N, C-alpha and C positions, 0 to 999 in steps of 0.2 A: 687528709686524715678521714677515718670513718666516723660517722655520727654514732654516738653511744647513748643508750637509753635504758630504762629500768629492765632488768633481766639479762642484759648482755654480760658476757664473761670474756676474760682474756688479758693479754698484755696491755692492750689499749686502756683497759679499765685500771690496771695497775699504774700506768703513767698518769692518767687523769687524777686518780686518788692521791698520788704523790704530790701533784700540784695543789690539790685541795688541802692537803696536810700543811703545805708550805705557808698557807695563809690562815692556818688555824681552824679550818672548818671540819677537819677529820683528825682523829687521833692515830689512825694507822692506815696503811695501804691495804687494798684488797683486790682480787681479780674478779669480783662479782659486783655488778651494779645493783645494789640493794636499795631499799627504801631510805635507809640512812644516807646513802650516797646521793640519792635523788634530792633529799632535803638539803644536803650540803651544796649541791649544784644550784638549787633554787635560791639558797641564801646568798651565794655569790651573785647570781643574776639580778637579785633585787637592787643591787647598787652598782653593778658593772656596766660599762659602756663598750661598744665595739670600736674598732679602729677608726670608724667614721664619726665617732662622737655621739652615736645614737644609743639610747638605753637598750639593754638586752631584753629579749622576750623571756619572761619567767615561766618556763615550761618544764624545767627539770631535765631537758635534753641537752646533751653535750655535743653541740655542733661546732662548725668552724669559727663562728663569731665568739662564742663562749670560750673556746680554746684560745683564740687570739687575745681575749681580754685577760685570760689566766696564764699568760706566757710564763715560762720558767725564768725568764729574765725580768727581775723586778722593775727595771727601767722601762719595760714594755707593757707593764700591767696597766690597764685602763680602769680608772675609778670615776664614778659620777660625782665629782667634788663640786659643790655649788660655787658659782662665780660671785655671788653676793649674798648678803644676809637675808634678802627677801626670799631666798630659796629655803630658808630654815623655818622655824616654828612661828616666828613673828610674835611670840608671846614674852620673850625674855632675852633681850639682846646680849646680856652677859653670857647666859648659857649658850646662845647661838655662836658667840665668838669663841667660846671654849671648844666647841665642836670643830669650828673652822681651823683653829690652831692645831688641834690634835690630828685632823685630816692632812694638814700641810706636812706634819712630821711623818705621817704614814706615806704620803706621796713621795717624800724625799728619801724613803727607805731608811729611816732612822733605825739604828741597830748597834749591837756590840761589834767592836773591831779590835782585834789583837788579844782577846781573851775575855773570860767571864767578867761582867761588870766593868768593862774597859772600853775606851774609844771616845772620840770627840762628842758624840751625842750623849753618852752616859755622863761624861764630865760636865757637859752643859746643864743637864738636868740636876746634877748635884752642885751646880753653881761653882764648879772647879774646886770644890772642897774635897781633897783627897781622903781625908779621914772619914767623911760621910760616905764617899764613894765605896770604900772597902768595908764599911760597917753595915751598910744597908743595901738591899736589893733595890733596883731602880724603878719599880712600878709606881711607887708613891711619889718619888722624885719627878717622874715623868708627868704624873697627874698634877702635882704642885706647880711644875713649870708651865704646863698648858694653861692653868687657871691664872697664874701670875702674869703670863704673857698676854692673855686675853684682857685682863684688867688693866694692864699697862696701856694697851692700845686704846681702850675705852676711857682711860683716865678715871677708873673706878677702883675703890679700895679693895685690896685682897681680902676675901671673906673669911679666910682662916690662915693660921700661921704655917708658912712653908715648912714642909716636913718630909722626911724619908720614911715615915712609918704609916703604913696603910690604916691600921686600926686607930692610930692617932688622928688621922683625918676624920674618921667616923666619930670619935669621941668629941672632937671640936664642934662638928655639926650638931651632934646630939645635945651638947650643952646649950646650944642656941635654939633647940627645938626645930631643927631643919632636917630631921631624918623621918623616914616614912616606910611603911610596908606597902608594896604595890597592890592595888585592887583594880577591878574592872572600871570603877569610877575614877580612880587615880592611878593610871598606869605609868610606867617609866617614860620619861620624856628626854629628848636630846639635851645634852648638857648635864644631866643628872650624873652623880657619882655612885658607883656600886662598890661595896666592900665585902670581902670574904675573910674568914680565918683559914689558915692552912696548917697542914700537918695531920698526924693521926689523932691527936687530941688538941683541944682548943687551948692555945697559949697566946702570947703577945704577937705571934707571927701572923701576917695577913697579906692580902693581895687586893688591888684596887684598879678600877678602870673607869672610863668615861662613856656614858651611853651615847650611841650614835643614832639609834632608831629603835622602834618597838612596833611590832605588828603580829597579829594573830597569836599572841601569847609568847612570842619569841623576842628577846631583847638582843640587840647588836651592840657590842662593847668594844671600844678602842682601848687596847692594853699594851703595855710595855713589859719586857722581861718575863715572857712566858716560854718555858721549854729550855732546852740545853743551848749552850753557845753554838752559833751566834744568834741569840734571841733578838727579835726585832719588834718594832711597833706593828701590830696587826689587829685585825677585826675578828672577834670570836662571837659565836651565837649561843644563847642559852634559852631553854624552856623555863620561863619564870617559875612555874609551879614545881619544877624539879631541880632548882638550884641548890646544890648541896653546899654546906659550910657558909651559907649566906649570913652575913651579919645584918645588912640592910642597905637601903638606898638613901642618898643625901640629895637635897635640892637647894640651890641658891635662890632665894626669893627674887622676884622681879624688882629692879631698882625703884625706889619711891620717886615720883616726879618731883622735880625741884620747883 
């Protein structure tokens, strides 16, 4: 393949941007390597590894190693998933485990199968409750499941009531004083939960995801149920200062030592 960089045009750029769309880093394909495309390439490179297991160089250039990491076959996508909790923030082991669980679902290509809001992963997130499965989109159920699974592994109490409602998660955290607006002094951290409202006007409808990372004003969020069928668990990036429809961020406090 030819190496692609800022300013290039053609079918190669179309194929590359299609792959970036598939992981939620672009909204549409284009035949021009713009600054927006370069930012999407860098966003992937921040957390991608090459087939040899080495971290990618974050240079915004789409070369052979970046292309291999971003293969069209999800089974061949390479992500730098930490091997142990020491690779995380080391500040809150509950939040760290939530990120680990969410990344495991992403690595396993969790997605819809058979139709919108359908398939074994969606059923698992809704705890095999068919009524909930068809009544709720599964972004909040995915977030609830990741938190519940993390707490189960750590033998830690679930910090909120399992729910399929994104805004309900925020309301539960807010009632406990666990919500915040990000600042330079208190930026988003791995394991935080971010909640948006959705629609043309603000109603009860919402969306929710789990923060994976934050750097240079950009937050990386692990989300489920984004886009048309077959929606999958994927990582999306947002400029924190430009996040539209943001309700707020939630943070589980570090456990109190016994």
